[in-house]
N, C-alpha and C positions, 0 to 999 in steps of 0.2 A: 117591161121593166118598172116602169113608174107604178104600174098598177100594184106588182106583186112588192114594192117597198112601202105603198101606203097600206096594202094589206097586213104587212109585219109591223108597222107602226101603229096602225089601229088595234091589232090584236093583243099588241103589249100595251097600251093605253086603258084597254078596255079590262085585261086581267089586272092590274095593277089597281085601277079605278073600283073593281068591284073587290079587291082586296081591302083597301082603304074603307070602303064603304061598309065592309063588314065587320071591320075594327071599330068602326065608330058604333055600330048596332048591336054589337056583341062585346061590348068593351068590360073588362074585369080588372077590378081595383086590386091590387095586391096588399094582402094584410100587413100591419106593420110587423107583428111578429108571425113566426111560423107557428104552424098548427102542431107540426113535430118537432120535437128539440132533438138534435144529436149529442149524444153524450160527450165525445171528445173525437177528434179528427187526428190524426198522427200520419207523418209521410214516413217512408220507408227508412230513410236514414234514422230519424229518433226512434222509430220501433226496435231498430237493430240494437241501437245503443240500450235501449230499455229492457230488453230481450238479455243482454250481457250482465246488466246491473241486477237483474232478477234472479239470475243464474247462482248468484251468492246467497239470497234467499231460499231458493229452493232448496240447497243442500241443509237449512234448518227444517225446512218445512216436511222433507221427506222423514227426518227424523220423528218430527210430530205426529206425522199421519199413522204410524206404526201404531199408535196407540187406539186407533179409530178403526183398525182393522182386524180381521183374524184369520186362521189358518185355511178354514172352510172357503172363506172369500178368495183366497191365494189358489187354493186348490181348481175352485169352477174357474177362475180366469186364467189358470194356467193350460186349461184344456185347448185353449187357443194355441197356445205354444207346443203342445204336446203332438202336434202332426209332424213337426221337425226336429223336436228335442226330447232326450229321455230325462227322468230327473230319478230315477232308481239308483240306488247303491249298485255300482257293477253295470249299468245299463250300457247297452252300445251306442256309439255314435248314429245318428239316422242323417238326414240331409243337415241339420246343423250339429253341434257336439253335445255331449251328454252334460248335463249341467249339473250333476250330483256335486257338493264341494266347490260350486261355482264362486260363491263370495269369497276374497280375500285370495284368490287365485288369480295370477297373471293372465291377461287377455292373451289369447293365441298361443297357451302354453301345452295343450293335451297333445303328446306326441304322435297318437294314431289318429288324429283328425286333420284334415288338408283345408287350413285355415287361408283366407285371401290374404294378399300383401298388406291392404291395409290393416286388417286386423292384427298380424305379427307386428308389423310398425309401430302401431299403437302401445303396445306392451304395457300398459298401465295395471294395476290389480282392481278388481272388481271391487269397489267399496260399496254401500248401497248409493251413495250420492251417484258414482260412476254409473253403475247399473239403471238408476232413476233416468238418466239423462239418456242413455242408450235405448232403453226402453220406450221412452217418448218419442224418439225419433232415430232409429239405427243409423241411417244413411248419412243423416247431419251430425251426429255423434261421432263415429267412425268413418271419416272419408275410405270409400273403396272398400267397406264391408259387402260380403256376397249376400248378407241376410236381406231378404226382400220384401221383409214384414213391413208394413207402414207404421207400425209402433201403436203403442197405448197411450191414448190421448187424457184419458182421465186419471187423475194422480193418486186416486185409493185405490184403484185397480192394480197401478203401477206398486203402490206401497205393499198392496196385500200379495202380489205376486213374490216379490222381494222378500217378504217374510216367508212366502211358503218355501223360497228357494233356499234360505238361509236354513229353515228346520230341516230340508234334506241335505245334511252335512253332517259330516264328523266331528266338526268344531265350530257349533255355531256361534255367531256373534250374539254381544247383547245388543238387541234393537230397542227393546221397550223400556 
């Protein structure tokens, strides 16, 4: 028993001793200033309040972005949507509802499409600002929507698609 105890203590002393010797031999002094500066650090609580305050600015920003996009950009970007939505006048519903005349229409209001409970409860009019928020993050904007698309993260792509959807309407809104 004594031999085992002495062996364990000797092993611990040896490991700790080698560690201390290695620290002395290979010591590295930390620089006063970090070589890579982090621009800003935020925690979740402050970022969520910033997001809420930024949403007011997004309303203005989307209207400004319409000046920098065109219909052909919107048509190209809409190809991502075309797998599930029709944009043609008289177009049929696919996996998602037909989007002709979608702007200024109440969400969840097409009678020949079965909307999710979340979309029916949402029931707001599709303004450019509402559509922008929805296209950026559908599940985050309308809780309970069955739209499985992750969203368009690029604001210019969203503006181009909204401009294209607005153009595919009987009464286009004045966006530019």
